[in-house]
C-alpha positions in Angstrom: 144.3 57.4 225.9 144.8 53.6 225.2 147.7 52.9 222.5 145.4 50.4 220.6 142.5 52.6 220.7 139.2 52.2 222.4 136.4 49.7 222.9 132.8 50.6 221.7 130.5 50.2 224.5 128.9 46.9 223.4 130.5 43.6 222.2 128.5 41.2 220.2 131.5 39.4 218.3 131.1 36.6 221.0 127.7 36.6 221.8 126.2 37.4 225.0 124.6 33.9 226.7 122.0 33.9 229.5 122.7 32.0 232.6 119.4 30.3 232.6 118.1 26.6 232.2 116.8 25.1 228.7 114.1 27.3 227.8 111.9 24.6 226.5 108.9 23.1 228.1 108.5 19.4 226.1 110.1 17.8 223.5 108.2 18.7 221.0 108.8 22.6 221.7 112.7 22.0 221.4 112.5 19.8 218.5 110.6 23.1 216.4 113.3 25.2 217.8 115.8 22.7 216.4 114.2 22.5 213.1 113.9 26.5 213.0 117.9 26.5 213.7 119.0 24.2 211.0 116.7 25.8 208.7 118.3 29.0 209.1 121.7 27.5 208.8 120.3 25.6 205.7 119.6 28.9 204.1 122.7 29.9 204.4 124.2 26.2 203.0 121.9 26.1 200.1 123.3 30.1 199.1 126.4 29.4 199.3 127.7 25.6 199.4 126.5 24.5 195.7 128.6 27.4 194.1 131.5 26.5 196.8 131.5 22.9 195.8 131.5 23.9 192.1 134.7 25.6 192.5 136.5 22.9 194.7 135.7 20.5 192.0 137.3 22.4 189.5 140.6 22.2 192.0 143.2 20.3 189.7 143.8 17.4 191.6 147.4 16.2 192.2 146.5 12.7 193.3 147.2 9.6 191.2 144.0 9.0 189.2 144.1 5.2 190.4 144.1 5.9 194.0 141.6 8.6 194.2 138.5 7.3 196.5 136.9 10.7 197.4 136.3 13.7 195.6 138.1 17.0 196.0 134.6 18.4 196.8 134.1 15.6 199.7 137.7 16.0 201.2 137.3 19.9 201.5 133.6 19.6 202.8 134.6 17.8 205.3 137.7 20.0 206.2 135.2 22.8 206.1 133.0 20.9 208.2 135.5 20.6 210.8 135.3 24.2 211.6 131.6 25.0 210.7 130.7 22.7 213.9 134.1 23.6 215.7 136.1 20.3 216.2 138.5 20.9 218.3 141.1 18.4 216.5 140.9 16.7 213.8 140.9 13.5 216.3 137.5 14.7 217.5 136.6 15.3 213.4 136.9 11.5 213.0 135.0 10.8 215.7 131.6 13.5 215.5 131.8 14.1 211.9 131.9 10.5 210.0 128.9 9.3 212.1 126.3 7.4 209.9 123.4 9.8 211.7 125.4 13.0 210.2 126.4 11.3 207.2 122.8 10.3 206.1 121.4 14.0 207.0 124.0 15.7 204.8 123.6 13.1 201.9 120.0 14.2 201.9 120.9 18.0 202.0 123.7 17.8 199.3 122.7 14.8 197.2 125.4 15.6 194.2 128.2 14.8 196.7 129.3 11.2 196.7 129.6 10.5 200.6 129.0 6.5 199.9 132.7 6.8 201.5 133.5 9.4 204.3 137.3 10.7 204.3 139.4 10.2 207.6 140.5 13.3 208.4 144.2 12.3 208.2 143.2 12.0 204.4 141.6 15.4 204.6 145.3 16.3 206.2 147.2 14.7 203.3 145.4 16.5 200.3 145.8 19.7 201.8 149.5 19.2 202.0 149.4 18.9 198.0 146.8 21.8 197.6 148.1 25.4 196.9 146.5 28.0 199.6 145.4 30.3 196.7 142.9 27.8 195.6 140.8 28.1 199.0 142.0 31.9 199.5 139.9 32.3 195.5 137.0 30.7 196.7 136.8 32.9 200.0 137.2 36.0 197.8 134.4 34.6 195.5 132.0 34.5 198.5 132.9 38.0 199.6 132.6 39.6 196.3 129.0 38.0 196.0 128.2 39.8 199.3 129.3 42.8 198.5 126.7 42.9 195.3 123.7 42.8 197.7 121.5 45.7 198.4 121.1 44.8 202.0 125.1 44.8 202.7 125.4 48.3 201.2 123.8 49.8 204.6 127.4 49.4 206.1 129.4 51.7 204.1 130.8 54.4 205.9 131.5 57.9 203.3 130.8 55.4 200.3 133.7 53.1 201.2 133.5 49.6 202.6 135.5 49.5 206.2 138.2 47.1 206.6 140.3 46.4 209.7 143.9 45.0 209.3 146.1 43.9 212.4 148.1 40.7 213.0 147.7 38.2 215.4 149.8 35.2 216.7 148.5 31.4 216.1 150.9 29.5 217.8 154.2 28.6 219.2 156.4 25.7 219.6 160.0 24.5 220.8 160.5 23.0 218.2 161.5 23.8 214.8 158.5 22.2 212.8 158.7 24.2 210.1 161.7 26.2 208.3 159.0 28.9 207.5 158.4 29.6 210.6 159.6 32.6 212.4 162.1 32.3 215.4 162.1 34.2 218.6 165.3 34.0 220.8 164.1 33.9 224.0 167.5 33.3 225.8 170.8 32.2 225.0 169.5 28.5 225.2 165.7 28.6 224.2 164.5 29.7 220.9 160.5 29.7 220.1 159.0 29.1 216.5 156.2 31.2 215.9 153.2 31.6 213.1 152.1 35.0 212.9 149.6 35.9 210.4 148.5 39.8 209.5 144.6 40.0 208.8 142.2 41.8 206.9 138.4 41.8 207.8 135.5 43.3 206.6 133.5 45.5 209.2 130.1 46.3 209.8 128.6 48.8 212.3 126.1 45.8 213.4 129.0 44.5 215.0 129.7 41.5 212.5 133.0 41.0 210.8 133.5 39.0 207.9 137.2 37.5 206.9 138.6 38.5 204.0 142.3 38.0 203.6 145.4 36.6 205.5 148.8 37.1 205.0 151.8 34.6 207.1 154.5 35.7 207.6 156.9 33.4 206.5 160.6 33.1 206.4 162.3 31.7 203.1 163.0 28.0 203.4 166.3 28.0 202.3 167.2 30.8 204.6 170.0 30.8 207.1 169.4 31.8 210.9 171.4 34.8 209.9 169.3 36.0 207.5 166.4 38.7 208.5 163.7 37.3 209.0 160.2 38.2 208.0 158.1 40.6 209.9 154.3 42.0 210.3 155.3 45.0 208.4 156.7 43.1 205.4 153.4 40.8 205.5 151.1 44.0 205.4 152.7 45.2 202.4 152.0 41.8 201.0 148.6 41.6 202.1 147.9 45.4 200.9 149.2 44.8 197.4 146.8 41.5 197.4 144.0 43.5 198.8 144.6 46.1 196.4 144.6 43.0 193.5 141.4 41.5 194.6 139.8 44.8 195.1 141.0 47.2 192.1 138.1 49.4 191.9 136.2 48.9 195.5 136.5 52.4 197.6 137.9 50.8 201.1 138.5 53.1 204.5 141.4 51.0 206.3 141.0 51.4 210.2 144.0 50.1 212.0 145.2 50.5 215.6 148.0 52.7 217.1 151.1 50.3 215.5 150.0 51.6 211.9 150.3 55.3 211.9 153.5 56.4 209.5 154.8 57.7 206.6 155.3 54.5 204.6 151.7 53.1 205.9 150.0 56.4 204.9 152.1 56.3 201.6 150.7 52.6 200.6 147.2 53.6 201.2 147.5 57.1 198.9 149.2 54.5 196.4 145.9 52.4 196.4 143.6 55.1 196.7 142.3 54.2 200.0 140.8 56.1 202.8 142.2 55.4 206.1 141.3 55.9 209.8 144.0 55.2 212.1 144.7 55.3 215.9 146.9 58.3 216.9 148.5 57.6 220.4 150.5 60.2 221.2 153.7 58.9 221.4 153.7 57.6 218.0 153.5 60.9 215.9 154.6 63.4 218.4 154.9 66.1 215.6 151.3 65.5 214.9 149.8 65.4 217.9 151.5 68.6 219.1 150.5 70.5 216.2 146.8 69.0 216.3 146.6 69.8 220.0 148.0 73.5 219.5 145.5 74.2 216.6 142.7 72.5 218.8 143.5 75.0 221.4 142.9 77.9 218.8 139.3 77.0 218.0 137.9 79.2 221.1 134.8 79.7 219.0 133.8 76.1 218.4 134.0 76.2 214.8 135.4 72.4 214.5 133.6 70.9 217.4 130.3 68.8 217.4 128.6 67.2 220.2 126.5 64.0 219.9 124.6 61.3 221.9 125.8 57.7 221.6 123.8 55.1 223.6 124.6 56.2 227.1 127.5 58.1 226.3 127.8 61.9 225.7 130.5 62.6 222.9 132.3 65.8 222.3 134.1 65.3 218.8 136.7 68.1 217.5 139.1 68.0 214.8 142.1 69.1 212.9 142.6 69.4 209.3 145.7 69.9 207.1 148.6 69.2 209.4 151.9 68.3 207.4 153.6 65.3 208.4 157.4 65.1 206.8 159.0 61.6 206.9 161.7 60.0 205.4 161.7 56.4 203.5 163.4 53.6 204.8 165.2 52.9 201.8 166.7 56.9 202.0 166.0 59.7 199.4 164.4 63.0 200.1 162.1 63.5 202.7 158.4 63.1 201.7 155.6 65.4 203.5 152.2 64.0 203.8 149.0 65.9 204.7 146.9 64.2 207.6 143.7 65.4 209.4 143.1 64.4 213.2 139.7 63.6 215.0 139.3 63.8 218.6 136.6 62.2 220.6 136.1 62.9 224.5 133.4 60.8 226.2 131.3 60.9 229.5 129.1 58.1 231.0 127.4 57.2 234.0 127.7 53.3 235.4 124.9 51.4 237.0 126.7 52.6 240.4 126.3 56.4 239.8 130.1 56.7 239.2 130.9 59.0 236.1 133.7 57.9 233.9 135.6 59.5 230.9 137.7 59.0 228.4 139.4 60.0 225.0 140.6 58.9 221.7 142.5 60.0 218.4 142.7 59.2 215.1 144.7 60.3 211.9 142.5 60.5 208.8 143.5 60.7 205.2 140.0 62.3 204.6 139.3 65.6 205.5 137.1 66.0 208.8 133.8 68.1 208.9 130.6 68.5 211.1 128.9 66.0 208.4 131.4 63.4 208.4 133.0 63.6 212.0 130.4 61.5 213.5 129.9 58.5 211.3 133.7 58.0 210.5 134.7 57.9 214.3 131.7 55.8 215.1 131.1 53.7 212.5 134.5 52.7 211.5 137.2 54.3 213.9 135.5 52.9 216.9 134.8 49.5 215.3 138.3 49.1 214.8 138.0 47.1 217.6 135.8 44.4 216.1 138.8 42.7 214.5 140.1 42.1 218.4 137.0 40.6 218.9 137.1 38.6 215.7 140.3 37.1 216.9 138.6 36.4 220.4 135.9 34.5 218.8 137.8 32.3 216.7 140.6 31.9 219.7 138.4 31.8 222.5 134.8 31.1 221.3 135.2 27.8 219.5 136.9 28.4 215.9 140.2 26.9 217.7 142.2 29.3 216.1 145.8 28.5 218.4 145.2 25.0 217.3 147.6 23.4 215.1 145.8 21.3 212.9 149.1 20.6 210.7 152.8 21.4 211.2 153.0 21.1 207.2 152.9 25.1 206.1 151.2 24.5 203.0 148.2 22.1 204.9 148.6 24.6 208.0 147.9 27.4 205.9 144.9 25.4 204.1 143.5 24.3 207.2 143.1 28.3 208.2 141.9 29.3 205.3 138.9 26.5 205.3 138.7 27.9 209.1 138.0 31.3 207.5 135.3 30.2 205.2 133.6 28.3 207.6 133.8 31.5 210.1 131.9 33.5 207.1 129.5 31.0 207.0 128.7 30.8 210.4 128.7 34.7 211.1 126.1 34.6 207.9 123.9 31.9 210.0 124.0 33.8 213.2 123.2 37.2 211.5 119.7 35.8 210.8 116.8 36.4 213.5 116.6 33.3 214.7 120.7 33.1 214.9 120.7 36.1 216.9 117.8 34.7 219.2 120.1 31.5 219.7 123.2 33.4 220.6 121.5 35.2 222.9 120.4 32.2 224.9 123.8 30.2 224.1 126.2 32.5 223.0 128.5 32.1 220.0 130.0 28.8 220.5 126.9 27.2 222.3 124.8 28.2 219.5 127.3 26.2 216.8 127.3 23.5 219.6 123.3 23.4 219.5 123.5 23.1 215.7 126.0 20.4 215.7 123.9 18.3 218.1 120.9 19.0 215.9 122.2 17.4 212.8 124.5 15.0 214.5 121.6 13.6 217.3 119.0 12.9 214.5 116.5 15.4 215.5 115.8 16.3 212.1 113.7 13.7 210.1 113.9 13.0 207.0 110.7 14.4 205.5 111.7 17.7 207.3 115.0 17.5 204.9 113.4 16.1 201.8 110.7 18.9 202.4 113.4 21.7 202.5 115.3 20.4 199.8 112.1 20.3 197.5 111.4 23.9 198.6 115.0 25.3 197.8 115.0 23.4 194.7 111.7 25.2 193.7 112.7 28.4 194.7 116.1 28.0 192.6 114.1 27.1 189.7 
């Protein structure tokens, strides 16, 4: 069994593009397709960006009043646009996002924004160096909160809880000490690397889409000496969990994590915050739990704790064991603590196109008792979809979001660029979640679809009449 848990049979995070020529027979047909795609994106923009702009305009402006040339909302909008259209760097965004054609189109869609003067992205960078990162995080939180209130999204609840995947990932490394907050990694006696590491929480849906929730940077204190113990993924997870609880104090969460997380302190945090959990259980991580679960599993000769299921082309056999006592000692000392956990197993077999049969097995440790009624939903719609956060990282790193690019070496600006990327990722996921977005993603893939939309806006495929008619339509609906 994999230490980090199994992948679901289908991977939809990055899109599956076809290897075909352009599907349009004429310019008119391509123009219609581009207008339909832009209309789908505009529906998302018009639903979210006005409120985002309004909240951006409330952010306290640290600049000197006499030196202000661009509104706060304009600066942050262009920072957001860099990631919405997946420009690889600030330099590329300066070339592509400031063209008169794109500016004119955006001015028609957002007439309340003062786009008479388009900011240089170095100006955006200087502003982000002064902006508290929690301001942009609060805007993302508000957007997610609004989405969770919608009835259509509630179909992704599992056991009446939202599925949240948590994992850590490295953003980038450098050989030079670019910021005192960066983590230090001693490679050899003569070489030290400086790392940016982030623990992420994303909302997972059984449809395959993931929505960014919260990011916690592992960071050292500015005045820390080289001998001081560094920050770590575990400490960052504790801070993220505390903030996640503060953000959503009354929402029921089902936390899914990989095989690095099943341990007593993590179980205790989830219990303190009243969270359910389903965590990948490698054999070597909790050997006492694994041994007892296997022994009790063999005693079930009548199959009372067993259920078969068909999932796509795979035959699944689920089994489970409840009420295993796990004893652990806190790192701070004190008396040992005992936590009751429950273990789910899933054995799968399937036949590939060549007729060869394969099989695999996974196991999870659960906080909630397992039954024949909830085992399939918890494992297939929650536990198996833990891999969605890996697909989320893959999209951000390899499908155009340029997660690993250093948009800044200033620590505060670096965090703000990251939060803008997460907010843009949310807007793009919602766009591609639409019927038109799914069709385009099948043709072009995730990155190709964003490029298709960027070209549509930048190359004047959208006529003034189309933009004016759409804005009038949206204004009438809002009224």
